[in-house]
MDTraj code that builds the backbone (N, CA, C; nanometers):
import mdtraj as md
import numpy as np

residues = "MET ASN PHE ASN TRP SER LYS ILE LEU SER THR ASP GLU SER LEU GLU LYS GLU PHE SER ILE SER ASN ARG TYR ARG ASN ILE LEU PHE SER LEU THR THR VAL ALA SER LEU LEU ILE LEU PHE PHE ASN ILE PHE ILE ALA ILE CYS ILE PHE LEU LEU GLY LEU LEU TYR TRP PHE TYR LEU LYS LYS ALA LYS HIS TYR GLY PHE THR ASN LYS ARG ILE VAL LEU VAL ASP SER PHE LEU GLY GLU THR ILE THR SER ILE ASP TYR ASN GLN ILE THR ASP ILE GLU ILE GLU GLN ASN PHE LEU ASP GLN ILE ALA GLY TRP GLY THR LEU ILE ILE ASN THR ALA GLY THR HIS VAL PRO GLU ILE ASN LEU THR PHE ILE GLY ASN PRO GLN ASP ILE LYS GLN THR LEU ASP LYS ILE ARG ASP ASN VAL ARG SER SER THR PRO VAL ILE PRO PHE PRO ALA GLN ASN".split()
xyz = np.array([
    [-7.7010, 13.9788, 7.6245],
    [-7.6574, 14.0193, 7.4944],
    [-7.7718, 14.0896, 7.4085],
    [-7.7326, 14.1792, 7.3273],
    [-7.8290, 14.2572, 7.2384],
    [-7.8411, 14.2028, 7.1078],
    [-7.7939, 14.0862, 7.0704],
    [-7.7892, 14.0451, 6.9343],
    [-7.9035, 13.9685, 6.8939],
    [-7.9490, 13.9977, 6.7678],
    [-8.0791, 13.9272, 6.7291],
    [-8.0291, 13.7956, 6.6408],
    [-8.0162, 13.6816, 6.7085],
    [-7.9744, 13.5575, 6.6625],
    [-8.0563, 13.4874, 6.5606],
    [-8.1982, 13.5299, 6.5782],
    [-8.2938, 13.4627, 6.4819],
    [-8.2622, 13.4950, 6.3290],
    [-8.2019, 13.6054, 6.3006],
    [-8.1764, 13.6365, 6.1630],
    [-8.0675, 13.5411, 6.1059],
    [-7.9878, 13.4618, 6.1855],
    [-7.8720, 13.3882, 6.1423],
    [-7.9073, 13.2562, 6.1581],
    [-7.9750, 13.1951, 6.2698],
    [-7.9973, 13.0751, 6.2882],
    [-8.1094, 13.0155, 6.2140],
    [-8.0813, 12.8713, 6.1643],
    [-8.1977, 12.8111, 6.1060],
    [-8.2938, 12.7602, 6.1937],
    [-8.4120, 12.7184, 6.1430],
    [-8.5329, 12.6890, 6.2206],
    [-8.5029, 12.5854, 6.3212],
    [-8.4264, 12.4724, 6.2809],
    [-8.4076, 12.3666, 6.3683],
    [-8.2693, 12.3817, 6.4509],
    [-8.2239, 12.5064, 6.4554],
    [-8.1040, 12.5340, 6.5314],
    [-8.1241, 12.6159, 6.6599],
    [-8.0646, 12.5676, 6.7670],
    [-8.0929, 12.6495, 6.8930],
    [-7.9615, 12.7063, 6.9605],
    [-7.9534, 12.8178, 7.0049],
    [-7.8432, 12.8668, 7.0625],
    [-7.8144, 12.8226, 7.2003],
    [-7.6925, 12.7681, 7.2158],
    [-7.6579, 12.6879, 7.3498],
    [-7.5900, 12.7920, 7.4376],
    [-7.4851, 12.8687, 7.3749],
    [-7.4128, 12.9611, 7.4507],
    [-7.3860, 13.0974, 7.3764],
    [-7.3880, 13.2088, 7.4404],
    [-7.3634, 13.3326, 7.3832],
    [-7.2728, 13.4103, 7.4576],
    [-7.1654, 13.4728, 7.4021],
    [-7.0716, 13.5487, 7.4727],
    [-7.0128, 13.6574, 7.3899],
    [-6.9277, 13.7307, 7.4370],
    [-6.8676, 13.8552, 7.3747],
    [-6.7329, 13.8818, 7.4414],
    [-6.6699, 13.9916, 7.3924],
    [-6.5535, 14.0394, 7.4592],
    [-6.5881, 14.0745, 7.6199],
    [-6.4899, 14.0424, 7.7096],
    [-6.4999, 14.0655, 7.8526],
    [-6.5476, 14.2169, 7.8812],
    [-6.6495, 14.2197, 7.9739],
    [-6.6850, 14.3512, 8.0120],
    [-6.5736, 14.4378, 8.0851],
    [-6.4982, 14.3463, 8.1695],
    [-6.3940, 14.3833, 8.2408],
    [-6.2737, 14.4594, 8.1465],
    [-6.2598, 14.3871, 8.0473],
    [-6.1520, 14.4324, 7.9461],
    [-6.2049, 14.5649, 7.8874],
    [-6.3069, 14.5749, 7.8506],
    [-6.3729, 14.6984, 7.7766],
    [-6.3653, 14.8177, 7.8920],
    [-6.4023, 14.7903, 8.0180],
    [-6.4083, 14.8937, 8.1114],
    [-6.2754, 14.9330, 8.1616],
    [-6.1876, 14.8503, 8.1699],
    [-6.0338, 14.8817, 8.2007],
    [-5.9828, 14.9588, 8.0922],
    [-5.9960, 14.9100, 7.9832],
    [-5.9528, 14.9948, 7.8548],
    [-5.9988, 15.1371, 7.8549],
    [-6.1280, 15.1499, 7.8704],
    [-6.1948, 15.2910, 7.8741],
    [-6.1344, 15.3639, 7.9873],
    [-6.1304, 15.3029, 8.1022],
    [-6.0642, 15.3757, 8.2216],
    [-5.9282, 15.4338, 8.1968],
    [-5.8435, 15.3435, 8.1323],
    [-5.7030, 15.3874, 8.0969],
    [-5.7137, 15.4989, 7.9943],
    [-5.8015, 15.4933, 7.9041],
    [-5.7920, 15.6136, 7.8044],
    [-5.8444, 15.7286, 7.8637],
    [-5.9435, 15.7107, 7.9626],
    [-5.9862, 15.8424, 8.0413],
    [-5.8856, 15.9077, 8.1146],
    [-5.8090, 15.8175, 8.1897],
    [-5.6879, 15.8676, 8.2627],
    [-5.5772, 15.9346, 8.1707],
    [-5.5605, 15.8723, 8.0684],
    [-5.4527, 15.9236, 7.9764],
    [-5.5060, 16.0534, 7.9134],
    [-5.6156, 16.0793, 7.8804],
    [-5.6862, 16.1948, 7.8233],
    [-5.6831, 16.3109, 7.9319],
    [-5.6999, 16.2750, 8.0610],
    [-5.7033, 16.3711, 8.1742],
    [-5.5512, 16.4202, 8.1960],
    [-5.4622, 16.3199, 8.1853],
    [-5.3239, 16.3724, 8.2052],
    [-5.2743, 16.4586, 8.0837],
    [-5.3117, 16.4202, 7.9711],
    [-5.2796, 16.5125, 7.8459],
    [-5.3604, 16.6316, 7.8445],
    [-5.4579, 16.6435, 7.9171],
    [-5.5549, 16.7690, 7.9073],
    [-5.4624, 16.8852, 7.9620],
    [-5.3583, 16.8728, 8.0506],
    [-5.2961, 16.9755, 8.0952],
    [-5.1941, 17.0230, 7.9843],
    [-5.1664, 16.9453, 7.8824],
    [-5.0678, 16.9940, 7.7883],
    [-5.1313, 17.0366, 7.6483],
    [-5.2444, 16.9650, 7.6059],
    [-5.3171, 16.9973, 7.4930],
    [-5.4608, 16.9570, 7.5033],
    [-5.5510, 17.0408, 7.4953],
    [-5.6854, 17.0036, 7.5310],
    [-5.7463, 16.9209, 7.3934],
    [-5.7173, 16.9696, 7.2771],
    [-5.7582, 16.9015, 7.1620],
    [-5.6976, 16.7508, 7.1540],
    [-5.5758, 16.7475, 7.1786],
    [-5.5346, 16.6030, 7.1925],
    [-5.6155, 16.5009, 7.2925],
    [-5.6316, 16.5658, 7.3964],
    [-5.6967, 16.4910, 7.5297],
    [-5.8423, 16.4678, 7.4781],
    [-5.9169, 16.5417, 7.4162],
    [-6.0401, 16.5156, 7.3656],
    [-6.0518, 16.4276, 7.2602],
    [-5.9546, 16.4275, 7.1606],
    [-5.9348, 16.3102, 7.0751],
    [-5.9104, 16.1817, 7.1362],
    [-5.8231, 16.1752, 7.2302],
    [-5.7914, 16.0452, 7.2802],
    [-5.9173, 15.9878, 7.3690],
    [-5.9782, 16.0778, 7.4278],
    [-6.1032, 16.0328, 7.5024],
    [-6.2047, 15.9849, 7.3996],
    [-6.2271, 16.0580, 7.2929],
    [-6.3420, 16.0098, 7.1940],
    [-6.2947, 15.8888, 7.1273],
    [-6.1713, 15.8690, 7.0895],
    [-6.1205, 15.7445, 7.0323],
    [-6.1508, 15.6220, 7.1228],
    [-6.1139, 15.6458, 7.2613],
    [-6.1374, 15.5590, 7.3557],
    [-6.2741, 15.5019, 7.3703],
    [-6.3689, 15.6092, 7.3787],
    [-6.5163, 15.5932, 7.3911],
    [-6.5675, 15.5042, 7.2527],
    [-6.5170, 15.5547, 7.1365],
    [-6.5593, 15.4817, 7.0182],
    [-6.5159, 15.3350, 7.0191],
    [-6.4038, 15.3254, 7.0610],
    [-6.3381, 15.1800, 7.0652],
    [-6.4289, 15.0883, 7.1664],
    [-6.4581, 15.1497, 7.2820],
    [-6.5242, 15.0734, 7.3841],
    [-6.6728, 15.0356, 7.3139],
    [-6.7299, 15.1536, 7.2554],
    [-6.8660, 15.1185, 7.1939],
    [-6.8551, 15.0241, 7.0871],
    [-6.7556, 15.0231, 6.9926],
    [-6.7238, 14.9161, 6.9044],
    [-6.7198, 14.7813, 6.9570],
    [-6.6404, 14.7554, 7.0603],
    [-6.6151, 14.6397, 7.1256],
    [-6.7586, 14.5740, 7.1833],
    [-6.8486, 14.6735, 7.2390],
    [-6.9654, 14.6342, 7.2919],
    [-7.0693, 14.5962, 7.1930],
    [-7.0700, 14.6647, 7.0784],
    [-7.1692, 14.6326, 6.9830],
    [-7.1330, 14.5413, 6.8587],
    [-7.0095, 14.5175, 6.8421],
    [-6.9576, 14.4521, 6.7218],
    [-6.9342, 14.3074, 6.7337],
    [-6.8743, 14.2728, 6.8492],
    [-6.8262, 14.1325, 6.8598],
    [-6.9500, 14.0464, 6.9330],
    [-6.9854, 13.9386, 6.8664],
    [-7.0960, 13.8542, 6.9037],
    [-7.0389, 13.7074, 6.8743],
    [-7.0483, 13.6127, 6.9768],
    [-7.0012, 13.4829, 6.9610],
    [-7.1197, 13.3807, 7.0062],
    [-7.1408, 13.2830, 6.9314],
    [-7.2462, 13.1959, 6.9837],
    [-7.2137, 13.0519, 6.9518],
    [-7.2449, 12.9552, 7.0419],
    [-7.2461, 12.8200, 7.0141],
    [-7.3785, 12.7711, 6.9936],
    [-7.4101, 12.7054, 6.8930],
    [-7.5451, 12.6553, 6.8715],
    [-7.5279, 12.4859, 6.8902],
    [-7.6532, 12.4319, 6.8506],
    [-7.6489, 12.2774, 6.8559],
    [-7.5921, 12.2192, 6.7386],
    [-7.5427, 12.3001, 6.6369],
    [-7.4846, 12.2628, 6.5141],
    [-7.3575, 12.3045, 6.4726],
    [-7.3167, 12.4407, 6.5288],
    [-7.1913, 12.5124, 6.4713],
    [-7.1605, 12.6193, 6.5703],
    [-7.0556, 12.6729, 6.5495],
    [-6.9974, 12.8117, 6.6118],
    [-7.0389, 12.9179, 6.5063],
    [-7.0877, 13.0278, 6.5631],
    [-7.1205, 13.1456, 6.4764],
    [-7.0425, 13.2613, 6.5463],
    [-6.9655, 13.3250, 6.4506],
    [-6.8928, 13.4494, 6.5071],
    [-6.9568, 13.5595, 6.4085],
    [-6.9941, 13.6683, 6.4829],
    [-7.0476, 13.7816, 6.4099],
    [-6.9679, 13.9200, 6.4534],
    [-6.9297, 13.9815, 6.3475],
    [-6.8693, 14.1109, 6.3661],
    [-6.9558, 14.2170, 6.2849],
    [-7.0289, 14.2964, 6.3626],
    [-7.1326, 14.3761, 6.2954],
    [-7.1226, 14.5261, 6.3535],
    [-7.0485, 14.6038, 6.2972],
    [-7.0426, 14.7494, 6.3449],
    [-7.0908, 14.8297, 6.2279],
    [-7.0170, 14.8480, 6.1163],
    [-7.0730, 14.9352, 6.0004],
    [-7.1152, 14.8442, 5.8932],
    [-7.0582, 14.7202, 5.8960],
    [-7.1086, 14.6208, 5.7971],
    [-7.1351, 14.4966, 5.8803],
    [-7.1336, 14.3887, 5.8202],
    [-7.1555, 14.2610, 5.9050],
    [-7.0874, 14.1534, 5.8419],
    [-6.9963, 14.0864, 5.9307],
    [-6.9289, 13.9658, 5.8814],
    [-6.9695, 13.8562, 5.9723],
    [-7.0048, 13.7380, 5.9202],
    [-7.0503, 13.6199, 5.9861],
    [-6.9646, 13.4994, 5.9466],
    [-6.9055, 13.4444, 6.0497],
    [-6.8286, 13.3314, 6.0200],
    [-6.8832, 13.2108, 6.1019],
    [-6.8907, 13.1019, 6.0146],
    [-6.9622, 12.9781, 6.0765],
    [-6.8706, 12.8561, 6.0794],
    [-6.8647, 12.7896, 6.1845],
    [-6.7780, 12.6677, 6.1721],
    [-6.8417, 12.5497, 6.2240],
    [-6.8654, 12.4417, 6.1608],
    [-6.9191, 12.3220, 6.2087],
    [-6.8212, 12.2525, 6.2986],
    [-6.8996, 12.1851, 6.4003],
    [-6.8133, 12.1209, 6.5014],
    [-6.7317, 12.0285, 6.4605],
    [-6.7555, 11.9491, 6.3406],
    [-6.6710, 11.8408, 6.2902],
    [-6.5441, 11.8894, 6.2083],
    [-6.5419, 12.0354, 6.1911],
    [-6.4232, 12.1001, 6.1303],
    [-6.3127, 12.1366, 6.2386],
    [-6.3699, 12.1294, 6.3565],
    [-6.2674, 12.1614, 6.4625],
    [-6.1750, 12.0472, 6.4975],
    [-6.0274, 12.0902, 6.4811],
    [-5.9325, 11.9955, 6.5138],
    [-5.8781, 12.0180, 6.6599],
    [-5.8673, 12.1255, 6.6905],
    [-5.7929, 12.1567, 6.8295],
    [-5.8578, 12.2916, 6.8886],
    [-5.8633, 12.2994, 7.0271],
    [-5.8990, 12.4194, 7.0970],
    [-5.7972, 12.4469, 7.1911],
    [-5.7359, 12.5814, 7.2040],
    [-5.6439, 12.6084, 7.2834],
    [-5.6842, 12.7256, 7.3648],
    [-5.6345, 12.7538, 7.4718],
    [-5.6450, 12.8839, 7.5557],
    [-5.5166, 12.9454, 7.5719],
    [-5.5091, 13.0704, 7.5539],
    [-5.3815, 13.1406, 7.5723],
    [-5.4011, 13.2439, 7.6641],
    [-5.3289, 13.2644, 7.7729],
    [-5.3349, 13.3619, 7.8727],
    [-5.2021, 13.3869, 7.9377],
    [-5.1582, 13.5248, 7.9211],
    [-5.0388, 13.5627, 7.9854],
    [-5.0608, 13.5962, 8.1390],
    [-4.9752, 13.6400, 8.2110],
    [-4.9927, 13.6547, 8.3555],
    [-5.0932, 13.7718, 8.3726],
    [-5.0912, 13.8705, 8.3057],
    [-5.1933, 13.9776, 8.3164],
    [-5.3288, 13.9449, 8.2898],
    [-5.3403, 13.8554, 8.1661],
    [-5.4681, 13.7997, 8.1260],
    [-5.5292, 13.7162, 8.2434],
    [-5.4490, 13.6287, 8.3110],
    [-5.4846, 13.5565, 8.4178],
    [-5.5451, 13.6276, 8.5555],
    [-5.4785, 13.7425, 8.5786],
    [-5.5171, 13.8235, 8.6911],
    [-5.6420, 13.8882, 8.6539],
    [-5.6590, 13.9366, 8.5308],
    [-5.7669, 14.0145, 8.4849],
    [-5.8924, 13.9236, 8.4571],
    [-5.8732, 13.8029, 8.4359],
    [-5.9933, 13.7093, 8.4146],
    [-6.0303, 13.6890, 8.2692],
    [-5.9439, 13.7300, 8.1768],
    [-5.9703, 13.7085, 8.0307],
    [-5.8672, 13.6396, 7.9622],
    [-5.8917, 13.6073, 7.8371],
    [-5.7935, 13.5178, 7.7657],
    [-5.8393, 13.5202, 7.6163],
    [-5.7603, 13.4569, 7.5443],
    [-5.7797, 13.4159, 7.3978],
    [-5.8119, 13.2686, 7.3724],
    [-5.9148, 13.2343, 7.3140],
    [-5.9477, 13.0916, 7.2858],
    [-5.9244, 13.0898, 7.1268],
    [-5.8414, 12.9941, 7.1016],
    [-5.7930, 12.9670, 6.9776],
    [-5.8583, 12.8454, 6.9242],
    [-5.9169, 12.8408, 6.8242],
    [-5.9811, 12.7381, 6.7584],
    [-5.9253, 12.7125, 6.6193],
    [-5.8687, 12.5878, 6.6205],
    [-5.8080, 12.5427, 6.5005],
    [-5.9026, 12.4615, 6.4190],
    [-5.9041, 12.4863, 6.2881],
    [-5.9929, 12.4046, 6.2020],
    [-5.9380, 12.3455, 6.0733],
    [-6.0008, 12.2604, 6.0244],
    [-5.9704, 12.1786, 5.9009],
    [-6.0858, 12.2036, 5.7905],
    [-6.0430, 12.2085, 5.6828],
    [-6.1333, 12.2256, 5.5716],
    [-6.2132, 12.3633, 5.5616],
    [-6.1604, 12.4652, 5.6133],
    [-6.2147, 12.5943, 5.6166],
    [-6.1200, 12.6915, 5.5432],
    [-6.1715, 12.8185, 5.5117],
    [-6.0754, 12.9093, 5.4556],
    [-5.9884, 12.9698, 5.5609],
    [-6.0284, 12.9639, 5.6842],
    [-5.9529, 13.0228, 5.7899],
    [-5.9101, 12.9153, 5.8854],
    [-5.7780, 12.8678, 5.8821],
    [-5.7287, 12.7556, 5.9604],
    [-5.7277, 12.7842, 6.1182],
    [-5.7367, 12.9033, 6.1573],
    [-5.7267, 12.9320, 6.2807],
    [-5.8037, 13.0486, 6.3234],
    [-5.9005, 13.0433, 6.4302],
    [-5.9787, 13.1485, 6.4746],
    [-5.9315, 13.1828, 6.6086],
    [-5.9063, 13.3126, 6.6310],
    [-5.8718, 13.3802, 6.7633],
    [-5.9845, 13.4587, 6.8168],
    [-6.0435, 13.4047, 6.9396],
    [-6.1378, 13.4892, 7.0041],
    [-6.0683, 13.5612, 7.1176],
    [-6.0320, 13.6960, 7.1049],
    [-5.9540, 13.7503, 7.1975],
    [-6.0245, 13.8263, 7.3146],
    [-5.9713, 13.8335, 7.4306],
    [-6.0084, 13.9104, 7.5360],
    [-6.1629, 13.8697, 7.5810],
    [-6.1794, 13.7404, 7.6013],
    [-6.3044, 13.6806, 7.6238],
    [-6.2903, 13.6460, 7.7697],
    [-6.3994, 13.6696, 7.8532],
    [-6.4053, 13.6427, 7.9914],
    [-6.4113, 13.4991, 8.0235],
    [-6.3374, 13.4431, 8.1229],
    [-6.3466, 13.3096, 8.1763],
    [-6.3268, 13.2155, 8.0464],
    [-6.2082, 13.2169, 7.9776],
    [-6.1960, 13.1372, 7.8614],
    [-6.2029, 12.9744, 7.9049],
    [-6.1678, 12.9401, 8.0069],
    [-6.1730, 12.7940, 8.0534],
    [-6.3214, 12.7451, 8.0576],
    [-6.4049, 12.8385, 8.1039],
    [-6.5531, 12.7945, 8.1080],
    [-6.5978, 12.7854, 7.9576],
    [-6.5653, 12.8783, 7.8908],
    [-6.6111, 12.8764, 7.7365],
    [-6.5668, 12.7557, 7.6698],
    [-6.4303, 12.7025, 7.7014],
    [-6.3850, 12.5936, 7.6411],
    [-6.4443, 12.4798, 7.6740],
    [-6.4733, 12.4721, 7.8159],
    [-6.5525, 12.3537, 7.8730],
    [-6.7054, 12.3400, 7.8026],
    [-6.7535, 12.4427, 7.7929],
    [-6.8884, 12.4450, 7.7235],
    [-6.8836, 12.4127, 7.5855],
    [-6.7815, 12.4526, 7.5082],
    [-6.7687, 12.4174, 7.3619],
    [-6.7319, 12.2574, 7.3634],
    [-6.6522, 12.2149, 7.4611],
    [-6.6108, 12.0693, 7.4460],
    [-6.7388, 11.9906, 7.4926],
    [-6.8246, 12.0295, 7.5688],
    [-6.9431, 11.9593, 7.5954],
    [-7.0493, 11.9555, 7.4829],
    [-7.0643, 12.0682, 7.4210],
    [-7.1549, 12.0661, 7.3050],
    [-7.0953, 11.9759, 7.1830],
    [-6.9602, 11.9977, 7.1628],
    [-6.9018, 11.9134, 7.0599],
    [-6.9130, 11.7532, 7.0948],
    [-6.9010, 11.7288, 7.2249],
    [-6.9310, 11.5849, 7.2493],
    [-7.0728, 11.5333, 7.2377],
    [-7.1594, 11.6268, 7.2690],
    [-7.3011, 11.6017, 7.2468],
    [-7.3324, 11.5806, 7.0928],
    [-7.2705, 11.6649, 7.0203],
    [-7.3012, 11.6451, 6.8652],
    [-7.2334, 11.5403, 6.8235],
    [-7.1127, 11.4935, 6.8637],
    [-7.0507, 11.3797, 6.8088],
    [-7.1269, 11.2501, 6.8470],
    [-7.1835, 11.2466, 6.9653],
    [-7.2514, 11.1320, 7.0275],
    [-7.3779, 11.1065, 6.9491],
    [-7.4446, 11.2150, 6.9014],
    [-7.5766, 11.2140, 6.8412],
    [-7.5634, 11.1851, 6.6891],
    [-7.4452, 11.2131, 6.6366],
    [-7.4258, 11.2087, 6.4890],
    [-7.3857, 11.0461, 6.4556],
    [-7.4739, 10.9926, 6.3641],
    [-7.4518, 10.8592, 6.3320],
    [-7.3420, 10.8473, 6.2462],
    [-7.2711, 10.7264, 6.2690],
    [-7.1478, 10.6915, 6.1985],
    [-7.1994, 10.6012, 6.0650],
    [-7.1560, 10.6526, 5.9578],
    [-7.2022, 10.5843, 5.8279],
    [-7.0753, 10.5049, 5.7731],
    [-7.0771, 10.3720, 5.7766],
    [-6.9594, 10.2961, 5.7337],
    [-6.9429, 10.3002, 5.6002],
    [-6.8237, 10.2768, 5.5426],
    [-6.7849, 10.2714, 5.4189],
    [-6.8428, 10.1339, 5.3483],
    [-6.9049, 10.1358, 5.2355],
    [-6.9409, 9.9999, 5.1819],
    [-6.8232, 9.9140, 5.1555],
    [-6.8458, 9.7864, 5.1738],
    [-6.7321, 9.6806, 5.1500],
    [-6.7064, 9.6744, 5.0069],
    [-6.5810, 9.6582, 4.9798],
    [-6.5286, 9.6633, 4.8370],
    [-6.4925, 9.4991, 4.8053],
    [-6.5331, 9.4648, 4.7038],
    [-6.5034, 9.3229, 4.6504],
    [-6.3649, 9.3177, 4.5975],
])
top = md.Topology()
chain = top.add_chain()
for i, resn in enumerate(residues, 1):
    res = top.add_residue(resn, chain, resSeq=i)
    for name in ("N", "CA", "C"):
        top.add_atom(name, md.element.get_by_symbol(name[0]), res)
traj = md.Trajectory(xyz[None], top)
């Protein structure tokens, strides 16, 4: 990946897993726009060029803008194209993790990872079109388990 995580992560934080939108999804989408623009080329060259350029721009956007990372402390979601939006979720705020794949998603090897949270301004985070969502979920579960096992439990003081 081409993202500079050092500007986001704290000094005692390490990046455990980094991923983005599936390469296969981006390439299939770009191929379909190229084919569509070639078919439309016979009818209107201006519209064909516009469709091709929009497909190219969207491919570039997906490649450069979406960055996801699991650290030893939190999940970091970065959307950086013309501006930059950084969303951070502590592992103890995650209530549930789901994978959503329809038939086409399963064939293509991508899917949506849905992260449900408690105590944040966004109750549900959808990471769409990520490759091998089962592997990503397993990695997230392992990291969460490690964080939970290393976090000391502080008991409530006894009340009289």
